[in-house]
C-alpha positions as CSV (number, residue, x, y, z in Angstrom):
1,E,-15.6,-19.8,-7.4
2,E,-16.4,-16.1,-6.8
3,R,-13.6,-14.4,-4.9
4,E,-14.3,-11.3,-2.9
5,K,-12.8,-8.2,-4.5
6,V,-11.9,-4.7,-3.4
7,S,-11.6,-2.0,-6.0
8,T,-8.1,-0.7,-6.8
9,C,-9.7,2.8,-7.3
10,Y,-7.9,2.9,-10.7
11,H,-10.4,2.2,-13.5
12,F,-7.8,0.6,-15.8
13,L,-6.6,-1.8,-13.1
14,D,-10.1,-2.7,-12.1
15,R,-10.8,-3.6,-15.7
16,V,-7.8,-5.9,-16.1
17,L,-8.4,-7.4,-12.6
18,D,-12.0,-8.1,-13.3
19,G,-13.2,-5.8,-10.5
20,G,-10.2,-5.3,-8.3
21,Y,-7.8,-7.0,-6.0
22,D,-8.6,-10.3,-4.3
23,K,-9.2,-9.6,-0.6
24,D,-8.0,-13.0,0.5
25,G,-4.2,-12.9,0.5
26,S,-3.1,-11.0,-2.5
27,L,0.3,-9.3,-2.3
28,V,0.4,-6.0,-4.2
29,V,3.7,-4.1,-4.5
30,Y,4.4,-0.6,-5.8
31,V,7.8,-0.1,-7.3
32,G,9.5,3.3,-7.7
33,E,12.6,5.3,-7.0
34,Q,13.5,6.9,-3.7
35,N,11.3,9.9,-2.8
36,I,9.0,9.5,-5.8
37,G,5.9,9.3,-3.7
38,K,5.4,5.6,-2.9
39,S,4.1,6.6,0.5
40,I,1.5,8.9,-1.1
41,F,0.2,6.0,-3.2
42,L,0.0,3.8,-0.2
43,A,-1.8,6.5,1.9
44,N,-4.2,7.0,-1.0
45,D,-5.0,3.3,-1.1
46,A,-5.6,3.2,2.6
47,A,-8.0,6.1,2.4
48,N,-9.8,4.6,-0.5
49,F,-10.1,1.2,1.2
50,V,-11.7,2.9,4.2
51,K,-14.1,4.9,2.0
52,M,-15.2,1.5,0.5
53,G,-16.0,0.1,3.9
54,V,-12.9,-2.0,4.3
55,N,-11.3,-2.1,7.8
56,T,-7.7,-1.1,7.1
57,A,-4.5,-1.1,9.0
58,F,-1.5,1.1,8.0
59,V,1.8,-0.1,9.3
60,T,4.7,2.3,8.9
61,A,8.4,1.6,9.5
62,E,9.5,4.9,8.1
63,M,7.2,7.9,8.5
64,A,5.9,8.9,11.9
65,A,2.3,7.7,12.6
66,H,1.0,11.3,13.1
67,K,2.2,12.2,9.6
68,I,0.5,9.2,8.1
69,M,-2.7,10.1,9.9
70,K,-2.5,13.7,8.6
71,R,-1.9,12.4,5.0
72,I,-4.8,9.9,5.1
73,G,-7.0,12.2,7.1
74,A,-6.6,15.0,4.7
75,N,-7.6,12.6,1.9
76,L,-10.6,11.1,3.7
77,L,-12.0,14.4,4.9
78,T,-11.1,16.4,1.7
79,I,-9.1,19.0,3.7
80,P,-5.9,20.5,2.2
81,M,-2.8,19.0,3.9
82,N,-1.5,22.5,5.0
83,E,-4.9,23.2,6.7
84,Y,-5.3,19.8,8.3
85,E,-3.8,20.3,11.7
86,E,-5.7,23.5,12.3
87,K,-9.0,22.2,11.1
88,A,-8.6,18.9,13.0
89,K,-9.0,20.9,16.2
90,N,-12.6,21.7,15.2
91,K,-14.4,18.6,16.5
92,D,-17.8,19.6,15.0
93,L,-16.3,20.1,11.5
94,I,-14.5,16.8,11.7
95,K,-17.7,15.1,12.9
96,R,-19.6,16.5,9.9
97,K,-16.8,15.6,7.5
98,L,-16.7,12.0,8.8
99,E,-20.4,11.6,8.1
100,T,-19.6,12.2,4.4
101,V,-16.9,9.5,4.2
102,G,-18.0,6.3,2.5
103,T,-19.8,5.5,-0.7
104,G,-23.3,6.2,0.6
105,F,-24.1,2.5,0.4
106,T,-21.6,1.2,2.9
107,P,-20.4,2.8,6.1
108,P,-16.7,3.6,6.0
109,G,-14.2,1.1,7.3
110,Q,-12.2,1.6,10.5
111,L,-8.6,2.8,10.2
112,F,-5.7,1.8,12.4
113,I,-2.2,3.2,12.2
114,K,0.9,1.6,13.8
115,Q,4.5,2.8,13.7
116,F,7.3,0.3,14.2
117,P,11.0,1.2,14.5
118,T,12.8,1.1,11.1
119,S,14.4,-2.2,10.3
120,Q,13.1,-3.8,13.6
121,A,9.6,-5.0,12.8
122,T,9.2,-8.5,11.5
123,V,6.2,-10.0,9.8
124,T,5.5,-11.9,13.0
125,D,5.5,-8.7,15.0
126,I,3.1,-7.1,12.5
127,E,0.8,-10.1,12.4
128,A,0.6,-10.3,16.3
129,H,-0.3,-6.6,16.5
130,L,-3.0,-6.9,13.8
131,K,-4.5,-10.0,15.3
132,Q,-4.7,-8.1,18.6
133,I,-6.6,-5.3,16.9
134,E,-9.1,-7.8,15.5
135,E,-9.6,-9.4,18.9
136,E,-9.8,-6.3,21.0
137,K,-12.0,-4.4,18.5
138,R,-14.0,-7.5,17.5
139,I,-13.7,-6.6,13.9
140,K,-12.3,-8.3,10.8
141,L,-9.5,-6.4,9.0
142,G,-9.6,-6.5,5.2
143,A,-6.6,-4.6,3.9
144,I,-3.1,-4.1,5.4
145,V,-0.9,-1.3,3.9
146,I,2.8,-1.5,4.8
147,D,5.3,1.3,4.2
148,Y,7.5,-0.5,3.1
149,I,9.0,-3.9,2.6
150,N,12.7,-3.0,2.4
151,I,12.8,-1.6,5.9
152,L,11.1,-4.6,7.7
153,A,13.3,-7.1,9.5
154,N,13.6,-10.7,8.4
155,Y,13.0,-13.0,11.4
156,R,14.2,-16.0,9.5
157,N,17.7,-14.7,8.9
158,P,18.0,-11.6,11.1
159,N,21.8,-11.1,10.6
160,S,22.0,-11.9,6.9
161,E,23.5,-9.2,4.6
162,N,21.9,-10.9,1.5
163,M,19.3,-8.4,0.4
164,Y,17.9,-10.8,-2.3
165,L,17.2,-13.4,0.3
166,K,15.9,-10.9,2.8
167,I,13.3,-9.4,0.4
168,K,12.3,-12.8,-0.9
169,Q,11.7,-14.2,2.5
170,I,9.8,-11.1,3.8
171,A,7.6,-11.1,0.7
172,E,6.8,-14.8,1.2
173,D,6.0,-14.2,4.9
174,L,3.8,-11.2,4.0
175,R,1.9,-13.1,1.4
176,A,1.5,-16.1,3.8
177,M,0.2,-13.7,6.5
178,G,-2.4,-12.4,4.0
179,V,-3.5,-15.9,3.0
180,R,-3.7,-17.1,6.6
181,N,-5.9,-14.2,7.7
182,G,-7.8,-13.3,4.6
183,W,-6.1,-9.9,4.3
184,L,-5.1,-7.9,1.1
185,I,-1.5,-6.8,1.6
186,V,-0.2,-3.6,-0.2
187,T,3.4,-2.5,0.1
188,A,6.2,-0.9,-1.9
189,T,9.8,-1.4,-2.8
190,Q,12.6,0.6,-4.5
191,I,14.1,0.4,-8.0
192,N,17.8,0.3,-8.6
193,R,19.6,3.6,-8.4
194,N,20.9,3.5,-12.0
195,N,17.4,3.9,-13.4
196,Y,16.3,6.9,-11.4
197,N,14.5,9.7,-13.3
198,S,13.6,7.3,-16.1
199,S,10.5,7.7,-18.3
200,D,9.9,3.9,-18.1
201,I,10.8,1.0,-15.8
202,G,10.7,-2.8,-16.1
203,M,11.1,-5.8,-13.9
204,G,14.9,-5.7,-14.4
205,D,15.0,-2.3,-12.6
206,V,13.5,-3.6,-9.4
207,A,16.1,-4.0,-6.6
208,E,16.3,-7.6,-5.6
209,S,13.5,-8.2,-8.1
210,A,13.4,-11.9,-8.8
211,G,12.7,-13.0,-5.2
212,L,10.0,-10.4,-4.9
213,S,8.4,-10.9,-8.3
214,H,8.0,-14.6,-7.9
215,T,5.9,-14.0,-4.8
216,A,3.9,-10.9,-5.5
217,D,0.5,-11.2,-7.2
218,M,0.8,-7.8,-8.7
219,M,3.6,-5.2,-9.1
220,L,2.9,-1.6,-10.2
221,G,5.7,0.7,-11.4
222,I,5.4,4.4,-10.4
223,I,7.1,6.4,-13.1
224,Q,7.9,10.1,-13.0
225,D,10.8,11.8,-14.8
226,D,11.6,15.6,-14.7
227,L,9.2,16.4,-17.5
228,M,6.4,14.6,-15.8
229,R,7.2,16.2,-12.4
230,A,6.9,19.6,-14.0
231,S,3.4,18.7,-15.2
232,Y,2.4,17.1,-11.9
233,E,1.8,13.8,-13.5
234,Y,2.7,10.1,-12.9
235,W,2.4,7.0,-15.0
236,L,1.4,3.8,-13.3
237,K,2.6,0.6,-15.1
238,I,1.6,-3.0,-14.6
239,L,5.0,-4.8,-14.2
240,K,3.5,-8.1,-13.1
241,I,0.0,-9.5,-12.9
242,R,-0.8,-13.1,-11.8
243,D,-4.4,-13.2,-12.9
244,G,-5.5,-11.5,-16.1
245,E,-4.0,-9.8,-19.1
246,G,-2.5,-6.4,-19.1
247,K,1.2,-6.7,-18.2
248,G,3.1,-3.8,-19.6
249,T,0.1,-1.5,-19.9
250,K,0.3,1.9,-18.2
251,C,-2.0,4.8,-17.4
252,K,-1.3,8.5,-16.8
253,L,-2.3,9.9,-13.4
254,Q,-2.6,13.6,-12.6
């Protein structure tokens, strides 16, 4: 049967995924070291989903909602980040810019941003909030971007210190939420500290990897060592892919 797809906005990923991510319940996880820019990738994805006409919710448990809005807004409206706050005051400019968002064939999707306290939001909290958006706005959400899985709370074992179990169960709950509601879920996790500043990463470098990797449909490694940082470049590597070939392939992004 034909499954509805949403473009990843990376040509090499769209090729291996036969058009993009499945919209109905796929769990996509970016993997990278601390402060490498996982939030930037997540914000870019959210902006791209909106441009493609997908109603998108961005759930943050780390960065303040207004900072996420600034990051996504600057992307959507092609305004430099350092000019965004000043230009956002010009309502006419923003209105004109908003009219250019989208592909020209489909109107842009709606964007909703919600900040939860770090380590307090459970998947059930997030789902209740998202369902409320759908009911109140009378819309269907398509993509949920969550920054990020490690700082959510696990309602199944709230007091457990077992990180493997925590991440495994949150991943299972996120994927189940996506399947139940027909949402694409995109989130991120961290690699182990001993592989920071590496020019390559593999599944063994993912903190609490096994529990997460069994559940995720796709895992994408964000790679940037000192040399790449000096050249303003990243590599994106497919660490896990459920449907399709391409595991281990990577692409340079600048």
